[in-house]
N, C-alpha and C positions, 0 to 999 in steps of 0.2 A: 200206702200201707206201711206201718211202722214195724220195727224188728220184733215188737211184742206180739204182733199178729202172725208171725211166721213160725213155722215149725223149726226145731233145732236141726242143724245140719247133721244128717245121719250117714256119715261115712260115704260121701260121694266118690265114685270110682274114677271119674274123669273130670278134671277142672281146667278151665281156660282162664288165664290172666290176661286182661287187656290193659296195656300201658305202652303206647306206641313210641313215646319219646317225651322230653328230650333227655340229654345226658343226666342232669341232676335229678329229674323226675324219675327216671328208671332206677337210679341209685337209691332214691328215697323209698321206692317200693320194695327193694330187696328184703329188708327185715320182715315186712308183713308176709311176703311169700315164704320166707324161711319159717316163720311161725306157723303158717298154714300147713306146710309140709311136715313139720315136726308133730303137729297135732293130729294129722291124718297121714300116717306113714305109709299106708297102703295105696293112697291115691296117686294117680298119674296127673302131673301138673304140666300143662303146656303154657307157653307165653307168646303172645303175638306182639310184634314190635317192628318199628321201621328198620330196614336193613342196616342203616348206618350205625344204629345203637345195639345191634345184636351181639357185637363182640363183648359188650358189658356182661352178657349172660353166659359166656363160654365157660365150660367146666363148673357151672353152678350145680352143686349136688342136689338142689331142690327143684330143678327144672328138667323135666324129662325131654321136652322138645321145644326148640326155638322156631317160631313160625314167622318168617319175614313177610311184612305187609307193606309194600312200597307205595303207600297212598300218595305221598308228595310227588313222586315221579309220575304216577298215573295222572295226577291233576294237571301236570304240565303238558300232557299229550292230548291231541284232539280226541273227541268222543268216538269217532269212527275208527280209531286205531286199534291195534291189538291189545292195548291196555284194558279195554272194557272186557274183552274175552278172558284175559288173564285174571281180572278181578272176579268175574263170575265163576271161573274155575276154582279160585281159592275159596270163595264163599261156599261153593259146593263141597269142597274138601272138608271145610270146617263143619258143615252140617252133617257130613257122613261120620264124624267122630262121636256124635251123640253125647255131647258134654252134659253131665249131670248138673254142673254149676259153672256159671261164667261170672267173673268178678271184674268190674270196670274200675280201675284205680285212676283213670284219667278224668272222668267226669265231664266230658264234652259231648256235644250232640253226635259228633262223628264216631266217638268210641262207644257211646251207648247204642247207636244204630248198628254198629258192627256186632255188639253183643247180641242184639235182637236178631240179626241175620244168621247167627249160628243155629238158630232153631231151638236152643235150649229153653226148657220151661222154667228154669231158675236163673235169674239174672240179678246180681246184687251190685249196688252202687251206693254212693253216699246220700245222705239226706239232702233234700232240695236246697236247704239253707247253706250247705257246705259246697255246693257246686258252682263253678265259674259260669256254667251255662245251665241254669235251673231246669230248662226244658228237657235236659237229658234224663231227669228222674222219671219222666213218663214212660221210658223204655225199660225200667227195672221192675221186677216182681218183688224185690226186697230192698228196702232202703236202710242203710246201716248207720246208726248214730256213731259219732266219733268224739273224742275228747283230746285235750292238749292243744298247745299252740303250734308246735312244729309239725310239719307235714308227715314226718316219720312217725311221730306219736299218733297222729290222726289215723294213718294207715294201720298201725298196730292195734289201735283201739277198735277200729272198724272190724278187723279180723276177730278180735276178742268178742265183740258183740255178736258176730256171725256164729262163732263156735260156742258162745256162752262160757268163756274161760277168762282167766286173768290175762292181762297184756303180757306178752313175752319180752325178753331182753332183745334189744336190737342187734342183729347180726348182718354183716355186709360181706357176702361171699363173692368178692371180686376176683377176676382172673389174675394170674401171676404177672401178666404183662410181658413186654419184650424190651430188650435193651439195645440202644444204638451205640456203636463203638466210639462215637465222637463226643460223648459226655465227658466232663472233667473226671480225671482219675481220683481226685480227692473230694472232700465235702463241698457242697454248693447249696445255695438257696434257689429254689425253683419258683418261677412265676409265669402265669399265663395272662398276658395283658388284655386280650380281646374277650369281650363279653357279647352276649346276644344283642344287647341294646347299647347304643352309645352313651346313654345317661347313666348306665351302670359301670362305665369304664373310668378308671383313674387316668388323669392326664398323662400322656406319654412322657412329658418332661419329668414327671415325678419318678418314673422308673430309672431314668438316667441319674437323677439325684440320689435315689436309693442305692443304685449300683456303686456310686462313689462312696457313700457312707458305709455300706456293707464291706467294701474292699478295705477302707481305712480302719474301721472299728472292729470288724470280725475276721478280716483276712480271707473272706470267701467270695467267689464269683457269683454273680446273679445270672442264672440260666433263664433265658427268655424262650418259653415254649410257645409254639403256634402251629396251626394247621398250614399246609402248603400255600393256600390262597392268602394267608395273612403275613407272609414272609416280608414283604416290603415294609409293612408297619413296624415289625420288630427290628428290622435292619436300620430303620431311621432312629429308633431308640438307641441301638448299639452305637451308631455314628456319633451321637451327642454325649455318650458316656465316656468316662476315662478309659484309656487303652488298657485292655486286659481285664476290665471289671465285669464284662458281660460275655455270655456265650449263647449263641443261637441254637435252638433245638427244634427243628421242624419235624413234627411227629404225627403218626397215626394215633388212634385212641389206645391200642395196646402199648405203643411206645411211650405215650404219656403216662400210663399206669406204671410202666417199668421205671420211668424217670422219677415219678413221685415216690415210689418205694425206696429209691436210692437217695433222694434229697435229704439234706440235713434238716431243712425246714421249708415251709411254703408260704408265699405271699399271694393272695388272690382276691378276686372280686366275686360278686354274686353270679357265678357261672359254674358249669359242670366240673371243670378241673378242681375247683375248691372243694366240691363235695366228694370227689375222689380222695383228696387229701384227708378230709374229715373221716371218711369211711375207713381209711388206712391208719387212722389215729396219729397222723403226723402233727408235730408242733408247727405253729405259724400264725399268720395274721390274715384276717379277712377284712377287706375294706368295703363298707356298705354306705349307700346313700339313699336312693329313692325307694328301695325295697326293704321289707321288714325282716330283719335277721331273726326275730323270734319265730317266724313261720318258715322262712326260707334260708336261714343262715346255716353255717357249718354245724353239723350235729355231733355231739359227743364230748365237747369240752376241751379238746386238745388245741383248738385254734381260738385265738382271741379276736373278737370283733371290734373294730374301730368304726364308730359312726358319730358324726357331729351331732351334738345335742339339739341343734336347731333343725335337723333333717325332718322332712315330712314324708310320709309314705305315699307313694304313687306308683302305679304300674303303667304309666304312659310311656310309650317307647320313643323317647326323644333321641335325636341323632348325636347331640353334643353331650359331653360329660356334665353331670349336674353340679349345681353349686355345692351341694352336700358332699359330693365326691372330691371336689376341688378343695374343700375345707380341711381334708386330711393331708398332713405334710409328710414328707419323706423322713424327717427327723422323728416324728411320732412312730412311724412304722419300724424304723431301725431301733429305736429305744425298746419297743415291745419285743422285737426279735431277740435283742440282747438279753432281756430278762428271761424269755422263754428258754433260750439256749443254755443259760446258766442253770435253770431248773431241770433241764433234760439233757445232761451231758452224754456223750457217746459212751 
């Protein structure tokens, strides 16, 4: 069924958004949900999400209720455990809400099935050609056409087609975040070296080189942010960098947001922290290799993307840093940082 065959949304009272994760994907869905809420100001909008990413929705003025759905945790437990009973209970609670409309921004079979299990008679998702798992479209009652290259624009245009309105301006209502006392007191450059796949990571030696250049040319330390389980990796980077040129910041997601707000600029790869920086309109550099920055890059124009002209787009999850990532030098990144900081003085 195409959107042309569907009736216009007529002020649904209760709406459920399905976007379980991950960090960058949740951030990229924020503008579409904001547009939905502003077009339907009397509607109650709930969002179902993996618990780890729920903090990204805290204090969001457009989300009435955050519903944690620990699917990954349940999958790790045996079928005869309490996880099955907890899952059934949550599905029962969702059905009792009597949602007038469920919108699946994830486009996977698991998210589409979840939308179907809510019992809602109206379940909207992307057209089959836009889905990573096309079979998900079989669970929708409405398939939404989308336009644009970047996923933020695709989400916004899908909402515009649902509401039969013009696409809205992108808004990212992220929480304020938290601040650790051990960050530098003065300006710093923030980077998060770890990505979800090894092929999207810049070699660790390049961060040490960049720290030296940033210290020499800009007089700023390079703050290496990481989750607790990645501390050993960033400590190795710090050991090979000049003394005093780096600072380790082991953070939660709220603390990462707080550090990003404080940073003078950001250097990142195709991972969630870079999308936080883009949403907060921070200047900086995004280093891309195997993934397409036109679709998944930093949104909004405040960050410059460096990608080798010979790079080919692939979403294969390799363990080692790709040839395209290794082609970007620390000198290139520092040169771009210098240019950006001259353009955006304090």
